[in-house]
mmCIF file of the C-alpha atoms, coordinates in Angstrom:
data_MODEL
# 
_entry.id   MODEL 
# 
loop_
_atom_site.group_PDB 
_atom_site.id 
_atom_site.type_symbol 
_atom_site.label_atom_id 
_atom_site.label_alt_id 
_atom_site.label_comp_id 
_atom_site.label_asym_id 
_atom_site.label_entity_id 
_atom_site.label_seq_id 
_atom_site.pdbx_PDB_ins_code 
_atom_site.Cartn_x 
_atom_site.Cartn_y 
_atom_site.Cartn_z 
_atom_site.occupancy 
_atom_site.B_iso_or_equiv 
_atom_site.pdbx_formal_charge 
_atom_site.auth_seq_id 
_atom_site.auth_comp_id 
_atom_site.auth_asym_id 
_atom_site.auth_atom_id 
_atom_site.pdbx_PDB_model_num 
ATOM 1   C CA . MET A 1 1   ? -64.144 15.854  3.615   1.00 0.00 ? 1   MET A CA 1 
ATOM 2   C CA . VAL A 1 2   ? -66.416 12.831  3.226   1.00 0.00 ? 2   VAL A CA 1 
ATOM 3   C CA . SER A 1 3   ? -66.542 10.489  6.207   1.00 0.00 ? 3   SER A CA 1 
ATOM 4   C CA . ILE A 1 4   ? -66.490 6.737   5.513   1.00 0.00 ? 4   ILE A CA 1 
ATOM 5   C CA . LYS A 1 5   ? -67.447 4.591   8.497   1.00 0.00 ? 5   LYS A CA 1 
ATOM 6   C CA . LEU A 1 6   ? -65.787 1.214   9.016   1.00 0.00 ? 6   LEU A CA 1 
ATOM 7   C CA . SER A 1 7   ? -66.355 -1.667  11.399  1.00 0.00 ? 7   SER A CA 1 
ATOM 8   C CA . TRP A 1 8   ? -64.495 -4.921  11.934  1.00 0.00 ? 8   TRP A CA 1 
ATOM 9   C CA . ILE A 1 9   ? -66.175 -8.211  11.138  1.00 0.00 ? 9   ILE A CA 1 
ATOM 10  C CA . GLU A 1 10  ? -66.132 -10.837 13.859  1.00 0.00 ? 10  GLU A CA 1 
ATOM 11  C CA . GLY A 1 11  ? -62.786 -12.613 14.018  1.00 0.00 ? 11  GLY A CA 1 
ATOM 12  C CA . ALA A 1 12  ? -60.869 -10.013 11.995  1.00 0.00 ? 12  ALA A CA 1 
ATOM 13  C CA . ASP A 1 13  ? -57.340 -9.114  13.061  1.00 0.00 ? 13  ASP A CA 1 
ATOM 14  C CA . GLN A 1 14  ? -57.820 -5.584  14.370  1.00 0.00 ? 14  GLN A CA 1 
ATOM 15  C CA . SER A 1 15  ? -54.082 -4.915  14.334  1.00 0.00 ? 15  SER A CA 1 
ATOM 16  C CA . VAL A 1 16  ? -54.182 -4.718  10.511  1.00 0.00 ? 16  VAL A CA 1 
ATOM 17  C CA . ALA A 1 17  ? -54.062 -1.058  9.471   1.00 0.00 ? 17  ALA A CA 1 
ATOM 18  C CA . LEU A 1 18  ? -57.272 0.603   8.317   1.00 0.00 ? 18  LEU A CA 1 
ATOM 19  C CA . PRO A 1 19  ? -57.390 1.979   4.769   1.00 0.00 ? 19  PRO A CA 1 
ATOM 20  C CA . SER A 1 20  ? -55.062 4.955   4.553   1.00 0.00 ? 20  SER A CA 1 
ATOM 21  C CA . TYR A 1 21  ? -53.611 7.457   2.125   1.00 0.00 ? 21  TYR A CA 1 
ATOM 22  C CA . GLU A 1 22  ? -49.877 6.851   1.961   1.00 0.00 ? 22  GLU A CA 1 
ATOM 23  C CA . THR A 1 23  ? -48.985 10.360  0.707   1.00 0.00 ? 23  THR A CA 1 
ATOM 24  C CA . PRO A 1 24  ? -50.692 13.764  1.023   1.00 0.00 ? 24  PRO A CA 1 
ATOM 25  C CA . GLY A 1 25  ? -51.582 13.808  -2.688  1.00 0.00 ? 25  GLY A CA 1 
ATOM 26  C CA . ALA A 1 26  ? -52.828 10.230  -2.941  1.00 0.00 ? 26  ALA A CA 1 
ATOM 27  C CA . ALA A 1 27  ? -56.264 9.754   -4.543  1.00 0.00 ? 27  ALA A CA 1 
ATOM 28  C CA . GLY A 1 28  ? -56.574 6.156   -3.366  1.00 0.00 ? 28  GLY A CA 1 
ATOM 29  C CA . ALA A 1 29  ? -56.430 4.796   0.173   1.00 0.00 ? 29  ALA A CA 1 
ATOM 30  C CA . ASP A 1 30  ? -54.599 1.486   0.416   1.00 0.00 ? 30  ASP A CA 1 
ATOM 31  C CA . VAL A 1 31  ? -56.630 -1.408  1.795   1.00 0.00 ? 31  VAL A CA 1 
ATOM 32  C CA . ARG A 1 32  ? -55.025 -4.535  3.239   1.00 0.00 ? 32  ARG A CA 1 
ATOM 33  C CA . ALA A 1 33  ? -55.617 -8.274  3.263   1.00 0.00 ? 33  ALA A CA 1 
ATOM 34  C CA . ASN A 1 34  ? -57.019 -9.590  6.542   1.00 0.00 ? 34  ASN A CA 1 
ATOM 35  C CA . LEU A 1 35  ? -56.792 -13.346 6.171   1.00 0.00 ? 35  LEU A CA 1 
ATOM 36  C CA . PRO A 1 36  ? -58.736 -15.532 8.628   1.00 0.00 ? 36  PRO A CA 1 
ATOM 37  C CA . ASP A 1 37  ? -55.704 -17.690 9.483   1.00 0.00 ? 37  ASP A CA 1 
ATOM 38  C CA . ARG A 1 38  ? -53.407 -14.624 9.554   1.00 0.00 ? 38  ARG A CA 1 
ATOM 39  C CA . GLY A 1 39  ? -51.107 -16.464 7.175   1.00 0.00 ? 39  GLY A CA 1 
ATOM 40  C CA . ALA A 1 40  ? -50.885 -16.323 3.401   1.00 0.00 ? 40  ALA A CA 1 
ATOM 41  C CA . MET A 1 41  ? -52.657 -17.616 0.330   1.00 0.00 ? 41  MET A CA 1 
ATOM 42  C CA . VAL A 1 42  ? -51.199 -18.378 -3.074  1.00 0.00 ? 42  VAL A CA 1 
ATOM 43  C CA . LEU A 1 43  ? -52.756 -17.290 -6.350  1.00 0.00 ? 43  LEU A CA 1 
ATOM 44  C CA . ALA A 1 44  ? -51.645 -19.582 -9.166  1.00 0.00 ? 44  ALA A CA 1 
ATOM 45  C CA . PRO A 1 45  ? -51.115 -18.045 -12.608 1.00 0.00 ? 45  PRO A CA 1 
ATOM 46  C CA . GLY A 1 46  ? -54.547 -17.345 -14.100 1.00 0.00 ? 46  GLY A CA 1 
ATOM 47  C CA . ALA A 1 47  ? -56.299 -17.816 -10.739 1.00 0.00 ? 47  ALA A CA 1 
ATOM 48  C CA . ARG A 1 48  ? -58.527 -15.310 -9.001  1.00 0.00 ? 48  ARG A CA 1 
ATOM 49  C CA . ALA A 1 49  ? -59.712 -15.159 -5.415  1.00 0.00 ? 49  ALA A CA 1 
ATOM 50  C CA . LEU A 1 50  ? -61.792 -12.994 -3.125  1.00 0.00 ? 50  LEU A CA 1 
ATOM 51  C CA . ILE A 1 51  ? -59.395 -11.565 -0.551  1.00 0.00 ? 51  ILE A CA 1 
ATOM 52  C CA . PRO A 1 52  ? -61.019 -10.541 2.735   1.00 0.00 ? 52  PRO A CA 1 
ATOM 53  C CA . THR A 1 53  ? -60.231 -7.198  4.373   1.00 0.00 ? 53  THR A CA 1 
ATOM 54  C CA . GLY A 1 54  ? -61.980 -7.888  7.683   1.00 0.00 ? 54  GLY A CA 1 
ATOM 55  C CA . LEU A 1 55  ? -63.961 -4.674  7.276   1.00 0.00 ? 55  LEU A CA 1 
ATOM 56  C CA . ARG A 1 56  ? -67.520 -3.592  6.692   1.00 0.00 ? 56  ARG A CA 1 
ATOM 57  C CA . ILE A 1 57  ? -68.090 -0.147  5.207   1.00 0.00 ? 57  ILE A CA 1 
ATOM 58  C CA . GLU A 1 58  ? -70.737 2.576   5.344   1.00 0.00 ? 58  GLU A CA 1 
ATOM 59  C CA . ILE A 1 59  ? -70.613 5.082   2.501   1.00 0.00 ? 59  ILE A CA 1 
ATOM 60  C CA . PRO A 1 60  ? -72.761 8.225   2.573   1.00 0.00 ? 60  PRO A CA 1 
ATOM 61  C CA . GLN A 1 61  ? -75.612 8.353   0.061   1.00 0.00 ? 61  GLN A CA 1 
ATOM 62  C CA . GLY A 1 62  ? -74.528 10.220  -3.053  1.00 0.00 ? 62  GLY A CA 1 
ATOM 63  C CA . PHE A 1 63  ? -71.073 8.587   -3.039  1.00 0.00 ? 63  PHE A CA 1 
ATOM 64  C CA . GLU A 1 64  ? -69.466 5.317   -4.056  1.00 0.00 ? 64  GLU A CA 1 
ATOM 65  C CA . VAL A 1 65  ? -66.127 3.744   -3.255  1.00 0.00 ? 65  VAL A CA 1 
ATOM 66  C CA . GLN A 1 66  ? -64.212 2.476   -6.270  1.00 0.00 ? 66  GLN A CA 1 
ATOM 67  C CA . VAL A 1 67  ? -61.838 -0.440  -5.734  1.00 0.00 ? 67  VAL A CA 1 
ATOM 68  C CA . ARG A 1 68  ? -58.817 -0.131  -8.003  1.00 0.00 ? 68  ARG A CA 1 
ATOM 69  C CA . PRO A 1 69  ? -55.633 -2.124  -8.604  1.00 0.00 ? 69  PRO A CA 1 
ATOM 70  C CA . ARG A 1 70  ? -52.294 -1.121  -7.131  1.00 0.00 ? 70  ARG A CA 1 
ATOM 71  C CA . SER A 1 71  ? -49.904 -0.262  -9.946  1.00 0.00 ? 71  SER A CA 1 
ATOM 72  C CA . GLY A 1 72  ? -46.910 -1.924  -8.278  1.00 0.00 ? 72  GLY A CA 1 
ATOM 73  C CA . LEU A 1 73  ? -48.702 -5.265  -8.001  1.00 0.00 ? 73  LEU A CA 1 
ATOM 74  C CA . ALA A 1 74  ? -49.793 -5.025  -11.631 1.00 0.00 ? 74  ALA A CA 1 
ATOM 75  C CA . LEU A 1 75  ? -46.362 -4.080  -12.995 1.00 0.00 ? 75  LEU A CA 1 
ATOM 76  C CA . GLU A 1 76  ? -44.161 -6.265  -10.812 1.00 0.00 ? 76  GLU A CA 1 
ATOM 77  C CA . HIS A 1 77  ? -46.372 -9.364  -10.437 1.00 0.00 ? 77  HIS A CA 1 
ATOM 78  C CA . GLY A 1 78  ? -49.209 -9.167  -12.986 1.00 0.00 ? 78  GLY A CA 1 
ATOM 79  C CA . VAL A 1 79  ? -51.754 -9.011  -10.150 1.00 0.00 ? 79  VAL A CA 1 
ATOM 80  C CA . SER A 1 80  ? -54.824 -6.912  -10.879 1.00 0.00 ? 80  SER A CA 1 
ATOM 81  C CA . LEU A 1 81  ? -58.570 -6.695  -10.311 1.00 0.00 ? 81  LEU A CA 1 
ATOM 82  C CA . PRO A 1 82  ? -60.722 -8.351  -12.988 1.00 0.00 ? 82  PRO A CA 1 
ATOM 83  C CA . ASN A 1 83  ? -63.641 -5.989  -12.369 1.00 0.00 ? 83  ASN A CA 1 
ATOM 84  C CA . ALA A 1 84  ? -61.633 -2.780  -12.020 1.00 0.00 ? 84  ALA A CA 1 
ATOM 85  C CA . PRO A 1 85  ? -62.804 -0.428  -10.970 1.00 0.00 ? 85  PRO A CA 1 
ATOM 86  C CA . GLY A 1 86  ? -65.137 -2.306  -8.684  1.00 0.00 ? 86  GLY A CA 1 
ATOM 87  C CA . THR A 1 87  ? -67.955 -0.247  -7.212  1.00 0.00 ? 87  THR A CA 1 
ATOM 88  C CA . ILE A 1 88  ? -69.162 -0.366  -3.627  1.00 0.00 ? 88  ILE A CA 1 
ATOM 89  C CA . ASP A 1 89  ? -72.623 1.184   -3.420  1.00 0.00 ? 89  ASP A CA 1 
ATOM 90  C CA . SER A 1 90  ? -73.693 3.398   -0.525  1.00 0.00 ? 90  SER A CA 1 
ATOM 91  C CA . ASP A 1 91  ? -76.325 0.879   0.607   1.00 0.00 ? 91  ASP A CA 1 
ATOM 92  C CA . TYR A 1 92  ? -73.932 -2.115  0.826   1.00 0.00 ? 92  TYR A CA 1 
ATOM 93  C CA . ARG A 1 93  ? -73.120 -3.219  4.371   1.00 0.00 ? 93  ARG A CA 1 
ATOM 94  C CA . GLY A 1 94  ? -71.419 -6.587  3.836   1.00 0.00 ? 94  GLY A CA 1 
ATOM 95  C CA . GLU A 1 95  ? -67.748 -7.390  4.206   1.00 0.00 ? 95  GLU A CA 1 
ATOM 96  C CA . LEU A 1 96  ? -65.394 -5.530  1.898   1.00 0.00 ? 96  LEU A CA 1 
ATOM 97  C CA . GLY A 1 97  ? -63.598 -8.108  -0.250  1.00 0.00 ? 97  GLY A CA 1 
ATOM 98  C CA . VAL A 1 98  ? -61.171 -7.565  -3.112  1.00 0.00 ? 98  VAL A CA 1 
ATOM 99  C CA . ILE A 1 99  ? -61.110 -9.868  -6.143  1.00 0.00 ? 99  ILE A CA 1 
ATOM 100 C CA . LEU A 1 100 ? -57.482 -10.367 -7.156  1.00 0.00 ? 100 LEU A CA 1 
ATOM 101 C CA . LEU A 1 101 ? -56.445 -11.955 -10.455 1.00 0.00 ? 101 LEU A CA 1 
ATOM 102 C CA . ASN A 1 102 ? -52.951 -13.270 -11.132 1.00 0.00 ? 102 ASN A CA 1 
ATOM 103 C CA . THR A 1 103 ? -52.242 -12.546 -14.805 1.00 0.00 ? 103 THR A CA 1 
ATOM 104 C CA . GLY A 1 104 ? -48.565 -13.276 -14.232 1.00 0.00 ? 104 GLY A CA 1 
ATOM 105 C CA . GLU A 1 105 ? -46.601 -16.385 -15.119 1.00 0.00 ? 105 GLU A CA 1 
ATOM 106 C CA . VAL A 1 106 ? -45.660 -17.442 -11.579 1.00 0.00 ? 106 VAL A CA 1 
ATOM 107 C CA . PRO A 1 107 ? -47.667 -17.993 -8.392  1.00 0.00 ? 107 PRO A CA 1 
ATOM 108 C CA . PHE A 1 108 ? -48.250 -14.892 -6.265  1.00 0.00 ? 108 PHE A CA 1 
ATOM 109 C CA . GLU A 1 109 ? -48.440 -15.022 -2.478  1.00 0.00 ? 109 GLU A CA 1 
ATOM 110 C CA . VAL A 1 110 ? -50.897 -12.727 -0.699  1.00 0.00 ? 110 VAL A CA 1 
ATOM 111 C CA . VAL A 1 111 ? -49.683 -12.271 2.881   1.00 0.00 ? 111 VAL A CA 1 
ATOM 112 C CA . HIS A 1 112 ? -51.855 -11.190 5.801   1.00 0.00 ? 112 HIS A CA 1 
ATOM 113 C CA . GLY A 1 113 ? -51.597 -7.387  6.079   1.00 0.00 ? 113 GLY A CA 1 
ATOM 114 C CA . ASP A 1 114 ? -50.414 -6.827  2.478   1.00 0.00 ? 114 ASP A CA 1 
ATOM 115 C CA . ARG A 1 115 ? -51.722 -3.756  0.671   1.00 0.00 ? 115 ARG A CA 1 
ATOM 116 C CA . ILE A 1 116 ? -53.903 -5.306  -2.051  1.00 0.00 ? 116 ILE A CA 1 
ATOM 117 C CA . ALA A 1 117 ? -55.929 -2.494  -3.639  1.00 0.00 ? 117 ALA A CA 1 
ATOM 118 C CA . GLN A 1 118 ? -56.831 1.189   -3.499  1.00 0.00 ? 118 GLN A CA 1 
ATOM 119 C CA . LEU A 1 119 ? -60.146 2.719   -2.465  1.00 0.00 ? 119 LEU A CA 1 
ATOM 120 C CA . VAL A 1 120 ? -61.216 5.913   -4.254  1.00 0.00 ? 120 VAL A CA 1 
ATOM 121 C CA . VAL A 1 121 ? -64.247 7.831   -2.981  1.00 0.00 ? 121 VAL A CA 1 
ATOM 122 C CA . ALA A 1 122 ? -66.308 9.436   -5.755  1.00 0.00 ? 122 ALA A CA 1 
ATOM 123 C CA . PRO A 1 123 ? -69.607 11.310  -6.032  1.00 0.00 ? 123 PRO A CA 1 
ATOM 124 C CA . VAL A 1 124 ? -72.480 9.577   -7.785  1.00 0.00 ? 124 VAL A CA 1 
ATOM 125 C CA . VAL A 1 125 ? -75.138 11.139  -9.971  1.00 0.00 ? 125 VAL A CA 1 
ATOM 126 C CA . GLN A 1 126 ? -78.148 8.976   -10.730 1.00 0.00 ? 126 GLN A CA 1 
ATOM 127 C CA . ALA A 1 127 ? -79.770 9.576   -14.103 1.00 0.00 ? 127 ALA A CA 1 
ATOM 128 C CA . GLY A 1 128 ? -83.248 9.090   -15.419 1.00 0.00 ? 128 GLY A CA 1 
ATOM 129 C CA . PHE A 1 129 ? -83.468 6.849   -18.487 1.00 0.00 ? 129 PHE A CA 1 
ATOM 130 C CA . GLU A 1 130 ? -86.091 7.476   -21.116 1.00 0.00 ? 130 GLU A CA 1 
ATOM 131 C CA . LEU A 1 131 ? -86.807 5.910   -24.468 1.00 0.00 ? 131 LEU A CA 1 
ATOM 132 C CA . ALA A 1 132 ? -86.675 8.428   -27.347 1.00 0.00 ? 132 ALA A CA 1 
ATOM 133 C CA . GLN A 1 133 ? -87.851 8.271   -30.947 1.00 0.00 ? 133 GLN A CA 1 
ATOM 134 C CA . GLY A 1 134 ? -84.429 9.404   -32.145 1.00 0.00 ? 134 GLY A CA 1 
ATOM 135 C CA . LEU A 1 135 ? -81.106 10.770  -30.947 1.00 0.00 ? 135 LEU A CA 1 
ATOM 136 C CA . SER A 1 136 ? -79.310 13.959  -31.950 1.00 0.00 ? 136 SER A CA 1 
ATOM 137 C CA . GLU A 1 137 ? -76.639 13.702  -34.645 1.00 0.00 ? 137 GLU A CA 1 
ATOM 138 C CA . THR A 1 138 ? -72.922 14.332  -34.034 1.00 0.00 ? 138 THR A CA 1 
ATOM 139 C CA . ALA A 1 139 ? -69.860 14.444  -36.279 1.00 0.00 ? 139 ALA A CA 1 
ATOM 140 C CA . ARG A 1 140 ? -68.691 11.137  -34.813 1.00 0.00 ? 140 ARG A CA 1 
ATOM 141 C CA . GLY A 1 141 ? -72.023 9.361   -34.996 1.00 0.00 ? 141 GLY A CA 1 
ATOM 142 C CA . GLY A 1 142 ? -71.621 5.658   -34.213 1.00 0.00 ? 142 GLY A CA 1 
ATOM 143 C CA . GLY A 1 143 ? -68.005 5.548   -35.412 1.00 0.00 ? 143 GLY A CA 1 
ATOM 144 C CA . GLY A 1 144 ? -65.120 4.670   -33.177 1.00 0.00 ? 144 GLY A CA 1 
ATOM 145 C CA . PHE A 1 145 ? -66.607 1.831   -31.129 1.00 0.00 ? 145 PHE A CA 1 
ATOM 146 C CA . GLY A 1 146 ? -63.817 -0.682  -30.655 1.00 0.00 ? 146 GLY A CA 1 
ATOM 147 C CA . SER A 1 147 ? -61.277 1.649   -32.261 1.00 0.00 ? 147 SER A CA 1 
ATOM 148 C CA . THR A 1 148 ? -57.605 1.179   -31.471 1.00 0.00 ? 148 THR A CA 1 
ATOM 149 C CA . GLY A 1 149 ? -57.013 4.877   -32.045 1.00 0.00 ? 149 GLY A CA 1 
ATOM 150 C CA . ARG A 1 150 ? -54.566 4.086   -34.850 1.00 0.00 ? 150 ARG A CA 1 
ATOM 151 C CA . GLY A 1 151 ? -54.939 5.154   -38.446 1.00 0.00 ? 151 GLY A CA 1 
# 
């Protein structure tokens, strides 16, 4: 099991639950809003905002944490993450924030302590990039970019 270290930022409400897996088979750990005023904030339709979690994170080298939307928020309210999945690199030590986007038709209220996203821990492989004179041929070639998969 990979160990992810967390610390509270100054002023954070430490009674808000830490990220946690809600079921034994869950791939993502739910992370919660930790609003400075411990109240709520409203996302108007089409608006986006950086929602604080009150946490800083330390990820072991060779891993990343992906920040992903919660399916219930997306389906029921049209709330998602515009950069999904967001990547937190192993050398980042700032506050963990979640960018929420309201794609719905009505305002959405984010309440202090709400589960706002999922964190998925994944291994990272860094590649070397080299310029080549040519690339190998495949049956697909350059076809399919932008394809809908129909027809």
